[in-house]
C-alpha positions in Angstrom: 140.2 13.5 -5.6 139.8 9.7 -5.7 138.9 9.6 -2.0 136.0 12.0 -2.6 134.9 10.0 -5.6 134.8 6.8 -3.7 132.9 8.5 -0.9 130.3 9.6 -3.3 130.0 6.1 -4.8 129.6 4.6 -1.3 127.0 7.1 -0.3 124.8 6.2 -3.2 124.7 2.5 -2.3 124.0 2.7 1.4 120.7 0.9 1.0 122.1 -2.0 -1.0 123.2 -5.3 0.3 126.8 -6.4 0.6 126.8 -8.4 -2.6 125.3 -5.4 -4.5 127.9 -3.1 -2.9 130.7 -5.4 -4.1 129.4 -5.5 -7.6 128.8 -1.8 -7.7 132.3 -1.0 -6.4 133.9 -3.3 -9.0 131.9 -1.8 -11.8 132.4 1.8 -10.9 136.0 1.8 -9.7 137.8 4.8 -11.1 139.9 4.2 -14.3 143.5 4.3 -13.3 146.3 5.9 -15.4 148.9 3.1 -15.2 152.6 4.0 -15.7 153.7 3.5 -19.3 155.6 0.3 -19.5 158.0 -0.1 -22.4 157.3 -3.0 -24.7 159.9 -4.7 -26.8 159.3 -6.8 -30.0 160.7 -10.0 -28.6 159.3 -13.3 -30.0 161.2 -16.5 -29.6 160.1 -19.8 -31.3 160.0 -22.7 -28.9 159.2 -26.1 -30.4 157.5 -24.4 -33.3 155.4 -22.1 -31.1 156.1 -18.3 -31.3 156.4 -17.1 -27.7 156.2 -13.3 -27.1 158.0 -11.8 -24.1 157.6 -8.0 -24.5 158.5 -7.2 -20.9 161.7 -9.3 -20.5 163.7 -6.3 -19.6 161.8 -6.2 -16.3 163.7 -9.4 -15.3 166.8 -7.2 -14.7 167.8 -6.8 -11.1 166.4 -3.6 -9.6 169.6 -3.1 -7.7 171.6 -2.7 -11.0 169.1 -1.4 -13.5 167.9 2.3 -13.2 165.0 1.8 -15.7 163.6 -1.1 -13.6 164.0 1.0 -10.4 162.1 3.9 -12.1 159.3 1.5 -13.1 159.0 0.1 -9.6 158.8 3.6 -8.2 156.1 4.6 -10.7 154.0 1.6 -10.1 154.2 2.0 -6.3 153.2 5.6 -6.6 150.0 4.7 -8.4 149.2 1.8 -6.1 149.8 3.7 -2.9 147.6 6.5 -4.1 144.7 4.1 -4.8 145.2 2.2 -1.5 145.0 5.5 0.4 141.5 6.0 -0.9 140.1 2.7 0.5 137.5 3.3 3.3 138.6 1.6 6.5 142.1 0.9 5.4 143.7 2.9 8.3 141.3 1.5 10.8 142.1 -2.0 9.7 145.8 -1.4 10.1 145.2 -0.1 13.6 143.2 -3.2 14.5 145.8 -5.6 13.0 148.4 -3.8 15.0 146.4 -4.3 18.2 145.9 -8.0 17.4 149.6 -8.5 16.7 150.6 -7.1 20.0 150.8 -10.3 22.1 153.7 -12.3 23.4 154.8 -15.1 21.1 157.1 -18.0 21.8 158.6 -20.7 19.7 159.3 -24.2 20.9 162.7 -24.4 22.6 165.7 -26.5 21.7 167.6 -28.1 24.6 171.4 -28.5 24.4 173.8 -29.0 27.3 171.0 -28.4 29.9 170.2 -25.0 28.4 167.0 -24.1 26.7 167.1 -21.9 23.6 164.0 -20.3 22.2 162.7 -17.2 20.4 160.3 -14.7 21.9 158.6 -11.6 20.5 157.1 -9.2 23.0 154.4 -8.3 20.5 155.3 -5.6 18.0 159.0 -6.1 17.8 160.0 -6.2 14.1 162.1 -9.3 14.8 161.9 -12.0 17.5 164.8 -12.2 19.9 166.7 -15.3 20.9 166.5 -16.2 24.6 168.2 -18.9 26.8 167.2 -20.5 30.1 169.6 -22.5 32.3 166.7 -24.7 33.5 163.3 -25.6 32.0 161.4 -23.3 34.3 164.1 -20.7 34.9 164.3 -17.1 34.0 165.1 -16.4 30.4 167.7 -13.9 29.3 168.2 -12.3 26.0 171.0 -13.8 24.0 170.5 -12.1 20.6 168.2 -9.2 19.8 168.4 -8.4 16.1 166.1 -5.4 16.3 168.9 -2.8 16.6 170.7 -4.3 13.6 169.0 -2.1 11.0 166.8 1.1 11.1 164.0 -0.5 9.1 163.9 -3.7 11.0 164.6 -5.8 7.9 167.8 -7.5 9.2 166.8 -10.7 10.9 168.1 -13.5 13.0 167.5 -16.5 10.8 168.6 -20.0 11.6 170.6 -20.8 14.8 172.2 -23.9 16.2 173.7 -24.4 19.7 176.7 -26.7 20.2 176.2 -30.0 21.8 177.2 -28.7 25.2 175.2 -25.5 24.8 178.3 -23.3 25.3 178.5 -22.0 21.8 175.9 -20.8 19.2 176.2 -20.6 15.5 173.7 -18.1 14.1 172.7 -16.8 10.7 172.0 -13.2 9.7 169.5 -12.5 7.0 169.5 -9.0 5.5 166.5 -7.5 3.6 164.8 -10.8 3.1 167.5 -12.4 1.0 167.9 -16.2 1.0 171.7 -15.6 1.5 173.0 -16.0 5.0 176.1 -14.8 7.0 176.9 -17.1 9.9 178.6 -16.0 13.1 179.5 -17.7 16.4 178.7 -16.5 19.9 179.9 -17.6 23.4 176.6 -18.3 25.2 177.9 -17.5 28.7 179.5 -14.2 27.9 177.6 -13.1 24.8 180.9 -12.4 23.1 180.9 -12.7 19.3 183.8 -14.8 18.1 185.8 -13.7 15.0 184.5 -16.6 12.8 182.3 -15.4 9.9 181.0 -17.6 7.0 179.4 -16.4 3.8 177.5 -17.8 0.8 175.2 -20.0 2.8 171.5 -20.3 2.0 168.8 -21.1 4.5 171.3 -21.3 7.3 173.5 -23.8 5.5 172.3 -26.6 7.8 175.0 -26.1 10.5 175.7 -29.2 12.5 178.3 -29.1 15.3 181.0 -31.7 15.9 180.6 -33.5 19.2 183.7 -31.8 20.7 182.5 -28.3 19.8 185.7 -27.4 18.0 183.9 -26.7 14.8 180.8 -27.6 12.7 179.8 -28.9 9.3 177.8 -26.7 6.9 176.8 -26.4 3.3 177.5 -23.5 1.0 177.7 -22.3 -2.6 180.6 -20.7 -4.4 180.8 -17.0 -4.3 178.6 -15.6 -7.1 180.0 -13.6 -9.9 179.7 -9.8 -9.8 176.1 -8.4 -10.2 174.6 -12.0 -10.2 174.3 -12.5 -6.5 170.5 -12.3 -6.5 169.6 -13.5 -10.0 171.7 -16.5 -11.1 170.9 -20.1 -10.5 172.8 -21.6 -7.6 175.0 -24.5 -8.4 177.9 -26.6 -6.9 176.6 -27.0 -3.4 179.2 -28.5 -1.1 179.6 -29.6 2.5 182.5 -28.2 4.5 183.9 -28.4 8.0 184.8 -25.2 9.7 187.2 -25.3 12.6 186.7 -22.4 15.1 189.3 -19.7 15.0 190.2 -20.3 11.3 189.3 -18.4 8.2 186.6 -19.7 5.9 189.1 -20.1 3.1 190.8 -22.8 5.2 187.6 -24.8 5.7 187.9 -28.5 4.8 185.8 -29.8 1.9 183.9 -32.8 3.1 181.5 -33.8 0.3 180.8 -32.5 -3.2 179.6 -33.8 -6.6 181.4 -31.7 -9.2 180.2 -34.0 -12.0 176.6 -33.1 -11.1 176.6 -29.4 -10.0 172.8 -29.3 -9.6 172.8 -31.7 -6.6 172.4 -30.2 -3.1 174.0 -31.7 0.0 173.2 -31.3 3.7 175.1 -32.9 6.6 174.1 -33.9 10.1 176.2 -35.2 13.0 174.4 -38.1 14.9 173.6 -37.5 18.6 176.4 -39.9 19.6 178.9 -37.9 17.5 180.0 -41.1 15.7 178.6 -40.5 12.2 178.0 -37.8 9.7 174.8 -38.3 7.7 174.8 -36.6 4.3 171.5 -36.2 2.4 171.7 -35.4 -1.3 168.8 -34.2 -3.5 168.3 -32.8 -7.0 164.9 -31.1 -7.3 162.2 -33.1 -5.6 161.8 -34.9 -2.3 163.8 -37.9 -3.4 167.2 -38.1 -1.8 170.4 -40.2 -1.5 172.1 -40.9 1.8 175.8 -41.4 2.6 177.4 -41.8 6.0 181.0 -41.0 7.2 182.4 -42.7 10.3 183.8 -39.8 12.3 185.7 -42.1 14.7 188.1 -43.2 12.0 190.4 -40.5 10.5 190.2 -40.3 6.7 186.9 -42.3 6.5 185.2 -42.1 3.1 181.5 -41.7 2.5 179.6 -44.9 2.4 176.4 -45.1 0.4 173.2 -46.2 2.1 170.6 -45.2 -0.5 171.3 -44.0 -4.1 169.5 -43.4 -7.3 167.3 -40.5 -6.1 164.3 -42.8 -6.2 162.7 -42.3 -2.8 162.6 -40.2 0.3 164.9 -41.3 3.1 164.6 -38.8 6.0 167.1 -39.5 8.8 165.3 -39.7 12.2 168.1 -40.8 14.6 170.2 -43.7 15.5 170.9 -46.1 18.4 174.4 -47.3 17.8 174.6 -48.7 14.3 170.8 -49.0 14.0 169.6 -46.0 11.9 166.0 -45.0 11.6 164.5 -43.4 8.5 161.1 -42.2 7.3 160.6 -43.3 3.8 158.1 -43.5 1.0 159.8 -46.7 -0.4 156.9 -49.1 -1.0 154.8 -46.8 1.2 153.2 -43.7 -0.5 152.0 -42.5 2.9 155.4 -43.2 4.4 156.7 -45.7 7.0 159.6 -45.9 9.4 162.4 -48.3 8.6 165.7 -49.2 10.4 169.0 -50.1 8.8 172.1 -51.5 10.4 175.0 -49.4 9.0 177.6 -51.7 10.6 176.6 -54.6 8.3 177.5 -54.8 4.7 174.5 -55.0 2.3 172.1 -54.6 5.2 168.5 -54.1 4.1 166.1 -51.6 5.8 163.5 -53.3 7.9 160.1 -51.8 8.6 159.6 -50.6 12.2 156.4 -48.6 11.9 154.3 -49.8 8.9 152.5 -47.4 6.5 149.2 -46.2 8.1 146.0 -45.0 6.4 147.1 -41.4 7.2 150.1 -39.5 5.9 153.2 -39.6 8.1 154.3 -36.0 8.4 157.4 -36.3 10.6 159.2 -38.5 13.1 161.5 -37.7 16.1 163.5 -40.1 18.3 163.1 -38.8 21.9 163.6 -40.6 25.2 164.1 -43.9 23.4 160.7 -43.6 21.7 159.6 -42.7 18.2 157.2 -39.7 18.1 155.3 -39.7 14.8 153.1 -36.9 13.5 150.4 -37.9 11.1 148.0 -35.8 9.0 144.4 -36.9 9.5 142.5 -34.9 6.9 145.1 -32.1 7.1 145.1 -31.9 10.9 147.7 -33.2 13.3 147.6 -36.5 15.3 150.7 -37.4 17.2 151.4 -41.1 18.0 154.1 -42.6 20.2 155.9 -45.9 19.4 158.6 -48.0 20.9 161.8 -48.6 18.9 160.3 -52.0 18.1 157.4 -50.4 16.4 154.8 -51.1 19.1 152.3 -48.3 19.5 152.3 -46.9 23.0 150.0 -43.9 23.1 148.6 -40.8 21.4 149.6 -37.3 22.6 146.4 -35.4 23.5 146.0 -32.1 21.5 143.7 -29.3 22.4 141.6 -29.5 19.3 141.5 -29.5 15.5 144.9 -28.0 14.8 148.6 -28.4 14.0 151.4 -29.7 16.3 155.0 -29.1 15.3 158.4 -29.4 16.9 159.4 -32.5 18.9 163.1 -31.8 18.4 165.8 -33.2 20.7 168.1 -36.1 21.3 167.2 -39.7 21.3 168.4 -40.1 24.9 166.6 -37.0 26.3 163.4 -37.7 28.2 161.7 -34.4 27.2 160.8 -32.5 24.1 158.7 -29.5 23.2 156.1 -28.8 20.6 154.0 -25.9 19.4 150.2 -26.2 18.9 148.0 -23.8 16.9 144.7 -23.6 15.1 142.8 -21.0 13.1 141.3 -19.6 16.3 144.2 -20.5 18.7 147.5 -18.6 18.7 150.6 -20.8 19.2 151.1 -22.3 22.6 154.2 -24.3 23.5 154.0 -27.6 25.4 156.6 -29.7 27.2 156.2 -33.4 26.6 157.6 -35.9 29.1 158.6 -39.1 27.3 158.7 -41.1 30.5 155.2 -40.2 31.7 153.6 -39.4 28.4 152.2 -36.1 29.7 152.1 -32.8 27.8 152.0 -29.6 29.9 151.8 -26.0 28.8 155.3 -24.4 28.8 154.4 -21.0 27.4 151.0 -19.6 26.3 150.0 -16.1 25.1 147.5 -13.8 26.8 144.8 -13.0 24.3 142.8 -9.9 23.6 140.0 -11.9 22.0 138.0 -15.1 22.8 138.8 -18.1 20.6 135.4 -19.4 21.5 133.8 -16.6 19.4 135.0 -18.3 16.2 133.9 -21.4 14.5 136.4 -23.8 12.7 134.7 -26.2 10.4 136.0 -28.8 8.0 134.0 -29.7 4.9 134.6 -31.8 1.8 133.6 -30.9 -1.8 133.9 -32.6 -5.2 136.4 -31.3 -7.7 135.8 -31.3 -11.5 136.8 -35.0 -11.8 134.8 -36.0 -8.7 137.8 -36.2 -6.3 136.9 -35.4 -2.7 138.8 -32.4 -1.5 138.8 -31.0 2.1 138.5 -27.3 3.1 138.6 -25.5 6.4 136.0 -22.7 6.9 136.5 -20.1 9.6 134.1 -17.4 10.7 132.5 -15.7 13.7 130.0 -18.0 15.4 127.3 -15.3 15.3 127.7 -14.9 11.5 124.5 -15.8 9.6 124.0 -15.9 5.9 126.5 -15.4 3.0 129.5 -13.1 3.7 132.5 -11.8 1.9 135.1 -14.6 1.8 138.8 -15.0 1.2 139.7 -18.4 -0.3 143.3 -19.4 0.1 145.3 -22.2 -1.6 148.7 -23.5 -2.5 148.7 -26.9 -4.1 152.3 -27.9 -4.7 155.6 -29.2 -3.6 154.2 -31.8 -1.1 153.4 -28.9 1.2 150.4 -29.4 3.5 148.1 -26.5 4.5 147.2 -27.3 8.1 145.3 -25.1 10.7 147.3 -22.1 11.9 146.5 -18.8 13.6 147.1 -15.4 12.0 146.5 -12.1 13.7 146.0 -10.4 10.2 143.4 -13.0 9.3 141.6 -12.5 12.6 141.0 -8.8 11.7 139.1 -10.0 8.6 137.1 -12.4 10.6 136.2 -9.8 13.2 134.7 -7.6 10.5 132.4 -10.4 9.6 134.4 -12.0 6.8 134.8 -15.7 6.1 138.2 -17.3 5.6 138.6 -20.6 3.7 141.6 -22.8 3.2 141.3 -25.5 0.4 143.6 -28.5 0.7 144.3 -28.9 -3.0 146.1 -31.7 -4.8 149.8 -31.1 -5.2 150.1 -30.8 -1.4 151.1 -33.5 1.0 147.9 -33.8 3.0 147.3 -37.4 1.7 150.9 -38.5 0.9 152.7 -39.1 -2.4 149.7 -39.9 -4.5 148.0 -36.6 -3.5 151.2 -34.7 -4.4 151.7 -36.5 -7.7 148.1 -35.8 -8.7 148.9 -32.1 -8.7 152.2 -31.8 -10.4 153.8 -32.0 -13.9 151.1 -33.1 -16.4 148.5 -33.2 -13.6 149.0 -29.6 -12.5 145.6 -28.6 -14.0 144.1 -30.6 -11.2 145.3 -28.0 -8.7 143.5 -25.3 -10.6 140.4 -27.4 -11.0 140.3 -28.1 -7.3 140.5 -24.4 -6.5 137.9 -23.4 -9.0 135.6 -26.1 -7.6 136.2 -24.7 -4.1 135.0 -21.3 -5.3 132.0 -22.7 -7.0 131.1 -24.7 -3.9 131.3 -21.6 -1.7 129.0 -19.7 -3.9 126.6 -22.6 -4.4 126.4 -23.3 -0.7 125.8 -19.5 0.0 128.8 -19.4 2.2 130.2 -16.4 0.2 128.0 -13.7 -1.2 127.3 -13.7 -4.9 129.9 -11.0 -5.6 132.0 -11.5 -2.5 134.6 -14.1 -3.3 138.2 -13.0 -3.0 141.2 -15.3 -3.6 144.8 -15.2 -2.2 147.9 -17.3 -2.4 151.7 -16.9 -2.3 154.7 -18.2 -4.2 153.4 -21.4 -5.9 150.1 -20.2 -4.5 150.6 -16.9 -6.5 150.9 -19.0 -9.6 147.7 -20.7 -8.6 145.9 -17.3 -8.3 147.2 -16.1 -11.7 146.2 -19.3 -13.4 142.7 -19.5 -12.1 141.9 -15.9 -12.7 142.9 -16.5 -16.3 140.7 -19.6 -16.5 137.7 -18.3 -14.6 137.7 -14.5 -14.5 133.9 -14.6 -14.0 134.1 -16.6 -10.8 136.3 -14.5 -8.6 135.5 -11.0 -7.5 138.9 -9.9 -6.3 142.4 -11.5 -6.2 145.8 -11.0 -4.7 148.7 -13.2 -5.8 151.8 -12.8 -3.7 155.4 -13.4 -4.8 154.0 -15.6 -7.5 155.7 -17.8 -10.2 154.1 -16.1 -13.2 156.4 -17.0 -16.2 156.4 -20.8 -16.4 158.7 -20.8 -19.4 161.7 -19.1 -17.7 161.3 -19.9 -14.0 164.2 -22.3 -14.0 166.8 -19.7 -15.1 166.9 -17.7 -11.8 168.1 -18.5 -8.3 166.2 -21.4 -6.7 164.0 -21.9 -9.8 165.9 -24.9 -11.0 164.7 -26.9 -7.9 161.1 -26.5 -9.0 161.3 -28.7 -12.2 160.2 -31.7 -10.1 156.8 -30.1 -9.7 156.5 -28.0 -12.8 158.6 -29.9 -15.4 161.5 -28.7 -17.7 160.6 -25.8 -20.0 163.3 -27.0 -22.4 161.5 -30.3 -22.9 158.7 -30.2 -25.5 156.1 -32.1 -23.6 156.7 -30.1 -20.4 156.8 -26.9 -22.4 153.4 -27.4 -23.9 151.9 -28.3 -20.4 153.5 -25.2 -18.9 152.5 -22.9 -21.7 148.8 -24.0 -21.3 148.6 -22.4 -17.8 151.4 -19.9 -17.5 149.8 -16.8 -16.0 151.9 -14.4 -18.0 151.3 -16.1 -21.3 147.5 -16.7 -21.0 146.1 -13.2 -20.5 143.7 -12.2 -23.2 143.1 -8.7 -24.5 139.5 -7.6 -24.0 138.7 -9.9 -21.1 137.4 -8.2 -18.0 139.5 -9.5 -15.2 138.5 -9.0 -11.5 140.2 -6.3 -9.4 143.7 -7.5 -8.6 146.5 -6.5 -6.2 149.8 -8.3 -7.0 152.3 -8.2 -4.2 156.1 -8.8 -4.3 159.4 -7.4 -3.1 162.1 -5.8 -5.1 164.7 -7.9 -3.2 163.0 -11.3 -3.5 165.8 -13.7 -4.6 163.7 -16.9 -4.4 160.9 -16.1 -6.8 162.5 -13.1 -8.5 160.2 -10.1 -8.8 160.5 -10.1 -12.6 157.7 -12.7 -12.5 155.2 -10.3 -11.0 156.6 -7.3 -12.9 156.0 -8.9 -16.3 152.7 -10.3 -15.3 151.2 -7.0 -14.1 152.5 -5.2 -17.1 150.8 -7.6 -19.4 147.6 -7.4 -17.4 147.5 -3.6 -17.3 148.1 -3.5 -21.1 145.4 -6.1 -21.9 142.7 -4.6 -19.6 143.6 -0.9 -19.3 140.1 0.4 -18.6 138.8 -2.4 -16.5 138.9 -3.0 -12.7 142.1 -1.9 -10.9 145.1 -4.1 -11.6 147.9 -2.9 -9.3 151.2 -4.1 -7.9 152.5 -3.4 -4.4 156.3 -3.8 -4.4 157.9 -3.9 -0.9 161.5 -2.9 -0.3 164.0 -5.0 1.5 161.5 -7.7 2.3 162.4 -10.7 0.1 160.2 -13.7 -0.3 158.7 -13.4 3.2 161.2 -14.9 5.6 162.6 -12.3 8.0 160.0 -9.7 7.1 159.6 -7.2 9.9 156.4 -7.0 11.8 155.7 -3.5 10.7 155.9 -4.5 7.0 153.7 -7.5 7.6 151.0 -5.4 9.2 151.1 -2.7 6.5 150.9 -5.2 3.7 148.1 -7.1 5.3 146.1 -3.9 5.8 146.6 -3.1 2.1 145.6 -6.5 0.9 142.6 -7.0 3.1 141.4 -3.5 2.6 141.6 -4.1 -1.2 139.9 -7.5 -1.1 137.3 -6.2 1.4 136.4 -3.2 -0.7 135.7 -5.2 -3.8 133.8 -8.0 -2.0 131.5 -5.7 0.1 133.1 -6.2 3.6 132.3 -3.2 5.8 135.7 -2.3 7.3 134.4 0.7 9.2 136.3 4.0 9.3 
């Protein structure tokens, strides 16, 4: 019935322009009968402000609450029925599938003369782990996670070879959860050893002892019943696991029971002499302790304390330890500290530059430093004395990442990508300074057909903000546009390829990435300018980007769609509330939508460094002013919106999106479609199977394209 109605609507506007089509489709979209969502009369005073939370019951874990499960099923039924009516949706999914079907490699890690790397043949739900016995040798499959589950949602997550390359510790991620189970494999035989470790998150930062008899890792205590995927994680500890023993026998290495909110990660130095322990609370600032592994019973020695600055361990040469730090350097510098001398002070090796230092590796006796130059990579090579030696040539305006390895190893590998360039892997010879292609995909399109442009625009307060604009070179005039942003947690948005995005570009759409404040594109000051009491700057930057795109006629008058995930989902929710007239369609993914309760669940407590503490009055008032859930207004006509989340997301729990969409549907019941797409067994995004990625992208881009006038074909 809806399919035929939409067909009639489309047939009546054939002669109209794309902007007119978009406006007409938004205005004449059929009224949707949303599922009835139970409201409760829950109002709590906070600092004298009555705060309503009528949908709090939707915070309950879908695994344990039948009412929440029924609500999820009802919402998905309505959403799926609407998405099935969108013209061109199936054709779009078919094309995305074709574009996804290419061989993909990740940069290898070298241990014991072996090269470990992941490879996906194209449409495999999960990439497999391969190993080569020489740099140019034939690869063999070491671990293929694809048979692990029928739906492809059980993934090989983090993996770490032992120093001699004979053993492999690898993490299993099921259904997108952040929890990991770690096992151990004999690389030569493929035999799985009996060791099994639980209650690690994000791989637990496994670091092997030099002799290969065991490894250090970080874990949390076992959660209480029915709280595995909801409760905040506390009491992070570092343990040593000796191979062949039960996890219950693991030796506690480092913990801070007096401060259960601290997190700890341990790393064995390349020479095997030291254990470097990094401790953090919520932000990027960290403390560093070292343990001398050559002396039995050695106690941790503090190098940096107070959680005042970043001290990112790079590597060491004997007792000379190298760190990247923002101490007296907002754009970061490299400093060296002699840990063998009492009260030694760090000495600058590479001074702060005019560009943000994004990462440093110690390879072949040289320091390889990656910088962000207006949000794109530039890689510079320095001697251990800080003397600049060279710059690694990159193929273009893009992103280089990797450069892992040992300080004594003469080679390393890095991946390069751009908006029109799928990832290629390069081998870098530290002795000659030459970078050569190690693995590159065969493409079914020509990158030269697409233009990648960087522009700068003025935000509300006059600050100059960069954006990347990508489109077909033959595109002329305004076109439907997707504007993407993040703006938080010191995370930089740099050029990267996406097969799903290319399908949008092929159809004649424009894709734009705005490098908002709150990210790390310009160092600490740029991050600080978009967090805590300055968070509104992020929203202003994004709104200004939308205004610029329309004023410059890059996007059509009714053709501006917006998209963002996680903290970017918060961004989309906030700016739609603040400027519903500016945006023509929106899709927030796995967003943080309730800014007054985010810190009560799973990883939420780590976010207070960017957002603030809801239980502190000044922070509460800042958060309340932009919280998406709390700033919807009855009677306002909000643009078409497709919210996406997953019922098993245990990082940004789905209750955020559940509550937000319920409030939006209640406040604007007869307006444009406001739908929620709830994936099963997909988590926050990590480990999501290829099939689910393709299906979700087809839904989102078909939705955004429909309401911005993009012709997706049939």
